[in-house]
N, C-alpha and C positions, 0 to 999 in steps of 0.2 A: 504493500500500500504506500509506503514512504517513497518508493521508486516512482510510482505513478504520480504522486503529489509533486515530487521534484521535477519530473518531466513536464507537468502542467505549468509549474512555476517558470521553468525555462522557456516554454513556448510563450507564456504571458510576458516575459521580460524581453524577448527577442526584438519586438518592434522598437522599444525604447532604446535598446543597445544599438540597433541599426541606425536610429535617428541620431544618436550621439556620435556615431562613427561618421555619418554624413556631415554633421556640424563641424567636426574636427577637420575633415577633408576640405570643407569650404573655407575654414579659417586658414588652413595651410595654403590654399590657392589665393586667398584675398591678401594675406599679409605681405608677400613680396611685392605685389602690385601697389599696396599702400605705402611701402617704404620707398619705392622708386618714383 
């Protein structure tokens, strides 16, 4: 049962993690442009 709960939590957390990754990639792309 714990394994199923962990899996469900991982699936629930995936969209937030993906959004955070996208935000970080966007910051990395924007920062050099802002400096130059």
